[in-house]
DRENDRENVO-151066 format. One line per 5 residues: number of its first residue (from 1); their letters; for each residue z, y, x of N, C-alpha, C. Coordinates in nm, 4 decimals. Layout:
BEGIN
NUM) A) Z:Y:X:Z:Y:X:Z:Y:X | ...
end
This chain:
BEGIN
1) MGRLK) 10.6481:10.7055:9.9020:10.5264:10.7084:9.8469:10.4989:10.6108:9.7768 | 10.4352:10.5993:9.7062:10.3814:10.5004:9.6005:10.2412:10.4543:9.6082 | 10.1764:10.4138:9.5047:10.0323:10.4197:9.5798:9.9847:10.4820:9.6640 | 9.8692:10.3832:9.7978:9.8877:10.4542:9.9338:9.7356:10.3979:9.9271 | 9.6104:10.5388:9.9319:9.4690:10.4719:10.0077:9.4129:10.5494:10.0730
6) YTSGS) 9.3557:10.5143:10.1072:9.2347:10.5590:10.2036:9.0662:10.5869:10.1793 | 9.0646:10.7126:10.1457:8.9262:10.8035:10.1534:8.8652:10.8243:10.2594 | 8.7210:10.7791:10.2882:8.6540:10.7929:10.3929:8.6095:10.8810:10.4246 | 8.6097:10.9607:10.5269:8.5427:11.0750:10.5586:8.4020:11.1032:10.5629 | 8.3214:10.9880:10.5950:8.2071:10.9883:10.6441:8.1349:10.9423:10.5001
11) IGKVL) 8.1267:10.8149:10.4711:8.0736:10.8025:10.3399:8.1369:10.8238:10.1795 | 8.2966:10.8253:10.1785:8.3157:10.8818:10.0432:8.4049:10.7739:10.0205 | 8.3859:10.6556:10.0397:8.4477:10.5431:9.9614:8.6045:10.5015:9.9606 | 8.6438:10.4423:9.8693:8.8119:10.4956:9.8521:8.8329:10.2673:9.8648 | 8.9682:10.2914:9.9816:8.9944:10.1607:9.9966:9.1478:10.1630:9.9655
16) ELDGP) 9.1825:10.1084:9.8345:9.3116:10.1189:9.7726:9.4024:10.0557:9.8854 | 9.5273:10.0667:9.9501:9.5849:10.0245:10.0422:9.7330:9.9081:9.9394 | 9.7413:9.9974:9.8422:9.8343:9.9286:9.7699:9.8664:9.9629:9.6020 | 9.7835:9.8232:9.5840:9.7335:9.8614:9.4551:9.7300:9.6994:9.4050 | 9.6247:9.7079:9.2529:9.6575:9.5572:9.2223:9.6470:9.4399:9.3262
21) ITYVG) 9.5643:9.4349:9.4234:9.5380:9.3404:9.4939:9.6049:9.3392:9.6091 | 9.5765:9.4610:9.6704:9.6552:9.4673:9.7901:9.8117:9.5560:9.7838 | 9.8760:9.5045:9.8767:10.0406:9.5292:9.8988:10.0459:9.5968:10.0672 | 10.1233:9.6811:10.0355:10.1575:9.7203:10.1844:10.3379:9.7763:10.1972 | 10.4013:9.7165:10.0926:10.5028:9.7458:10.0835:10.5990:9.8780:10.0761
26) IAGGF) 10.7071:9.9107:10.1455:10.7620:10.0317:10.1848:10.7037:10.1505:10.3499 | 10.5671:10.0670:10.4008:10.5090:10.1504:10.4916:10.5628:10.2484:10.5875 | 10.6639:10.1582:10.6447:10.7933:10.2486:10.7316:10.7263:10.3269:10.8013 | 10.6141:10.2750:10.9320:10.5766:10.3792:11.0138:10.5205:10.5023:10.9338 | 10.4550:10.4759:10.8314:10.3785:10.5881:10.7692:10.4668:10.7152:10.6899
31) RRSQW) 10.5689:10.6457:10.6880:10.7278:10.7718:10.6323:10.8197:10.8266:10.7348 | 10.7852:10.7739:10.8754:10.8279:10.8314:10.9793:10.7826:10.9762:10.9873 | 10.8554:11.0219:11.0571:10.8974:11.2053:11.0999:10.9077:11.2177:11.2482 | 10.8277:11.2701:11.3185:10.9076:11.2883:11.4344:10.8512:11.4365:11.4958 | 10.9330:11.5047:11.5671:10.8977:11.5878:11.6756:10.8473:11.5295:11.7709
36) TYDLE) 10.7832:11.6328:11.8378:10.7965:11.6364:11.9792:10.7904:11.7598:12.0684 | 10.8918:11.7733:12.1843:10.9282:11.9026:12.2138:10.9085:11.9031:12.4067 | 10.9650:11.9927:12.4460:10.9774:11.9852:12.5879:11.1404:12.0117:12.5956 | 11.2049:11.9448:12.6731:11.3871:12.0133:12.7053:11.3304:12.1101:12.8404 | 11.4153:12.1970:12.8195:11.4392:12.3131:12.9557:11.5507:12.4035:12.9166
41) GRSIS) 11.6759:12.3394:12.9949:11.7316:12.3813:13.0249:11.8512:12.3224:12.9454 | 11.9247:12.4229:12.8650:12.0127:12.3900:12.7595:11.9350:12.3935:12.6017 | 11.7937:12.3772:12.6021:11.6947:12.4529:12.4987:11.6228:12.3492:12.4583 | 11.5529:12.3756:12.3494:11.3824:12.3270:12.3751:11.2603:12.3886:12.3737 | 11.1313:12.3642:12.3993:11.0536:12.4659:12.4235:10.9323:12.3600:12.3285
46) SPRRQ) 10.8426:12.4329:12.2829:10.6755:12.3783:12.2697:10.7023:12.2564:12.1371 | 10.7769:12.2956:12.0234:10.8015:12.1546:11.9253:10.6853:12.1787:11.8766 | 10.6516:12.0479:11.8254:10.4788:12.0207:11.7676:10.5497:11.9023:11.6961 | 10.4281:11.8918:11.5897:10.3740:11.6943:11.5315:10.2795:11.7380:11.6026 | 10.2887:11.5807:11.6453:10.1393:11.5094:11.7075:10.0735:11.3978:11.6895
51) AREEE) 9.9817:11.4145:11.6180:9.8748:11.2848:11.5901:9.9387:11.1710:11.6742 | 9.9698:11.0343:11.5863:10.0025:10.9491:11.6263:10.0095:10.7568:11.6233 | 9.9437:10.6907:11.6540:9.9270:10.5574:11.6217:10.0413:10.4809:11.5697 | 9.9668:10.3959:11.4400:10.0875:10.3301:11.3595:9.9976:10.2226:11.3468 | 10.1228:10.1265:11.2874:10.0602:9.9624:11.2437:10.1113:9.9286:11.1003
56) LEVTT) 10.0120:9.9036:11.0045:10.0851:9.8598:10.8866:10.0466:9.7530:10.8479 | 10.1587:9.6791:10.7544:10.1522:9.5201:10.7137:10.0878:9.5338:10.6070 | 9.9895:9.4709:10.6092:9.9272:9.4643:10.4581:9.8934:9.2916:10.4073 | 9.9226:9.2912:10.2881:9.8911:9.1571:10.2176:9.7910:9.1712:10.1448 | 9.6739:9.1263:10.1222:9.5789:9.1434:10.0297:9.4863:8.9841:10.0619
61) TIDIA) 9.3736:9.0124:9.9786:9.2763:8.8441:9.9900:9.1536:8.8888:10.0904 | 9.0880:8.7865:10.1416:9.0504:8.8082:10.2611:8.8593:8.8683:10.1898 | 8.8343:8.8862:10.0952:8.6980:8.9690:10.0419:8.7444:9.1712:10.0570 | 8.8525:9.1899:10.0705:8.9348:9.3107:10.0873:8.9217:9.3436:10.2217 | 8.9800:9.2288:10.3056:8.9954:9.2387:10.4506:8.8521:9.2955:10.5558
66) DTISA) 8.7317:9.2119:10.4841:8.5828:9.2192:10.4886:8.5244:9.3716:10.4968 | 8.5992:9.4429:10.3820:8.5497:9.5539:10.2901:8.6250:9.7027:10.4021 | 8.7528:9.6475:10.4621:8.8030:9.7390:10.5176:8.6710:9.8063:10.6451 | 8.6612:9.7100:10.7403:8.5607:9.7715:10.8034:8.4393:9.8269:10.8026 | 8.3653:9.7984:10.6757:8.2883:9.8568:10.6047:8.2998:9.9957:10.5498
71) IADPD) 8.3951:10.0155:10.5127:8.4420:10.1510:10.4892:8.5351:10.2372:10.6468 | 8.5933:10.1475:10.7017:8.6574:10.2805:10.8592:8.5609:10.2592:10.9216 | 8.5016:10.1620:10.9346:8.4030:10.2079:11.0606:8.3017:10.2845:11.0981 | 8.2599:10.3416:10.9948:8.1236:10.4278:10.9708:8.2341:10.6028:11.0268 | 8.3842:10.5908:10.9742:8.4469:10.7128:11.0381:8.4639:10.7114:11.1490
76) MALKK) 8.5068:10.6084:11.2531:8.5048:10.6010:11.3567:8.3887:10.6199:11.4454 | 8.2931:10.5604:11.4093:8.1680:10.5809:11.4914:8.1069:10.6932:11.4960 | 8.1329:10.8161:11.3826:8.1052:10.9289:11.3258:8.1979:11.0202:11.3465 | 8.3374:10.9949:11.4677:8.4470:11.0842:11.4305:8.4823:11.1606:11.3284 | 8.4675:11.1002:11.2271:8.5048:11.1765:11.1329:8.6399:11.1438:11.0360
81) PGTFE) 8.7581:11.1995:11.0444:8.8245:11.1194:10.9662:8.8430:11.1211:10.8455 | 8.8752:10.9884:10.7869:8.9165:10.9770:10.6389:9.0407:11.0739:10.5926 | 9.1246:11.0398:10.5132:9.2308:11.1015:10.4159:9.2820:10.9969:10.3844 | 9.4663:10.9540:10.4246:9.5218:10.8667:10.3698:9.6122:10.9582:10.2393 | 9.6307:10.8945:10.1696:9.6953:10.9635:9.9971:9.7886:10.8799:9.9884
86) GDGWM) 9.9170:10.9244:9.9724:10.0058:10.8350:9.8612:10.1247:10.9355:9.7987 | 10.1205:10.9178:9.6497:10.1877:11.0206:9.5327:10.1779:11.1605:9.5439 | 10.0355:11.1884:9.5970:9.9626:11.3351:9.6072:10.0097:11.3769:9.7717 | 10.0809:11.3482:9.8379:10.0895:11.3694:9.9688:9.9675:11.3026:10.0618 | 9.9306:11.4090:10.1708:9.8363:11.3219:10.2323:9.8006:11.3827:10.4053
91) QRGFI) 9.7416:11.2662:10.4472:9.7436:11.3275:10.5926:9.5833:11.2537:10.6892 | 9.5366:11.3148:10.7710:9.3917:11.2972:10.7840:9.4356:11.2131:10.9214 | 9.3060:11.0705:10.9178:9.3369:10.9782:10.9882:9.2660:10.8892:11.0044 | 9.2513:10.7645:11.0804:9.1206:10.6708:11.1198:9.1680:10.5323:11.0972 | 9.1427:10.4516:11.0352:9.1411:10.3106:11.0490:9.0993:10.2538:11.1733
96) TGYEL) 9.1150:10.2004:11.2615:9.0716:10.2057:11.3884:9.0557:10.0208:11.4045 | 9.1416:9.9643:11.3484:9.0898:9.7997:11.3176:9.1912:9.6924:11.2395 | 9.1904:9.5845:11.2506:9.3243:9.4939:11.2113:9.3029:9.3796:11.2888 | 9.4276:9.3287:11.2574:9.4297:9.1705:11.3177:9.5212:9.0919:11.2223 | 9.4281:8.9947:11.1832:9.4619:8.8739:11.0535:9.5648:8.8282:11.1404
101) TDISR) 9.6659:8.8096:11.0695:9.8175:8.7338:11.0767:9.8381:8.6017:11.0393 | 9.7952:8.5743:10.8792:9.8490:8.4966:10.8515:9.7147:8.4815:10.7110 | 9.6754:8.3635:10.7350:9.5483:8.3420:10.6105:9.6025:8.1977:10.5397 | 9.6691:8.2381:10.3689:9.6367:8.1210:10.2286:9.6069:8.1399:10.1507 | 9.4676:8.0717:10.1760:9.3678:8.1271:10.0805:9.4386:8.1590:9.9521
106) PKCKL) 9.4088:8.2485:9.8434:9.2674:8.3909:9.8924:9.3952:8.4670:9.9553 | 9.5040:8.5091:9.9330:9.5756:8.6149:9.9824:9.5460:8.5396:10.1840 | 9.5191:8.6875:10.2413:9.5785:8.7028:10.3840:9.7258:8.7976:10.4397 | 9.7512:8.8172:10.5529:9.8208:8.9591:10.5974:9.7524:9.0087:10.7134 | 9.7342:9.1317:10.6768:9.7083:9.1541:10.8289:9.7407:9.3121:10.8520
111) TLKVI) 9.7837:9.2954:10.9913:9.8100:9.4492:11.0912:9.7234:9.5569:11.0774 | 9.7157:9.6356:10.9956:9.6179:9.7315:11.0233:9.6586:9.8194:11.1399 | 9.5768:9.9001:11.2116:9.5932:9.9824:11.3350:9.5287:10.0865:11.2609 | 9.6237:10.2163:11.2907:9.5652:10.3429:11.1901:9.5963:10.4492:11.3424 | 9.5351:10.5775:11.2919:9.5858:10.7107:11.3767:9.6188:10.7792:11.2472
116) LLDGA) 9.7248:10.8143:11.2516:9.7716:11.0057:11.1864:9.7520:11.0709:11.2457 | 9.6286:11.1568:11.2138:9.6463:11.2859:11.3134:9.6959:11.4409:11.2813 | 9.7398:11.4228:11.1688:9.8037:11.5612:11.1109:9.9480:11.5684:11.1355 | 10.0191:11.4658:11.2091:10.1517:11.4740:11.2269:10.2659:11.5094:11.1522 | 10.2232:11.5637:11.0287:10.3133:11.5598:10.9418:10.2015:11.5339:10.7625
121) WHKEE) 10.3261:11.4862:10.7068:10.2414:11.4452:10.5660:10.2281:11.6179:10.4858 | 10.1338:11.6533:10.4305:10.1344:11.7637:10.3012:10.0479:11.7129:10.2024 | 10.0954:11.8024:10.1071:10.0545:11.8418:9.9852:9.9563:11.9500:9.9731 | 9.8913:11.9540:9.9314:9.7875:12.0879:9.8839:9.8758:12.1902:9.6988 | 9.8735:12.2959:9.7500:9.9072:12.3837:9.6419:9.8314:12.4764:9.5889
126) LISMR) 9.8438:12.4492:9.5040:9.7540:12.5955:9.4097:9.8256:12.7074:9.3914 | 9.7809:12.8082:9.4486:9.8980:12.9324:9.4183:9.7375:13.0078:9.4034 | 9.8279:13.0883:9.2960:9.7141:13.1880:9.1622:9.8144:13.3248:9.1948 | 9.6669:13.4255:9.2461:9.7260:13.5419:9.2700:9.6706:13.6254:9.1269 | 9.6532:13.5888:9.0407:9.6041:13.6550:8.8903:9.7323:13.7518:8.8411
131) HIRIC) 9.8588:13.7565:8.9026:9.9791:13.8384:8.8593:9.9936:13.9367:8.9529 | 9.9299:13.9340:9.0855:9.9295:13.9797:9.1743:9.8988:14.1286:9.2150 | 9.9489:14.2385:9.2394:9.9078:14.3598:9.2032:9.9534:14.4339:9.3551 | 9.8023:14.4731:9.3914:9.8171:14.5212:9.5744:9.8063:14.6823:9.5043 | 9.9015:14.8043:9.5920:9.8898:14.9090:9.5558:9.9128:14.9503:9.7395
136) Y) 9.8460:15.0464:9.7322:9.8278:15.1296:9.8625:9.8972:15.2705:9.8630
end
């Protein structure tokens, strides 16, 4: 994933998480892919991708840190997920909070607490049906 952003589901504002001022590095937890399943004898059953909690290390400014709550809190309060997007890949989720880990003005480091709801990243695809002929 390249540039990462969060778009609020309730107020529509965008939080650039990997832009000119804010940096998330490789965002390892975001890139993880994992199936959940039940073991049955010598097989598995009920394979699925579940929502998961992740932490994201962010380097930014104190002003941006203050903005995170203003953008993410309404989504949590209204239970309306926002969208994380990077390089066209997206997933619904919430920013549940953050913890400041280092302050050295004007920069600061924080650990962003996040819930990813879809279990997997997906891209929107445009399917054209212009040349499909249906015969009965």
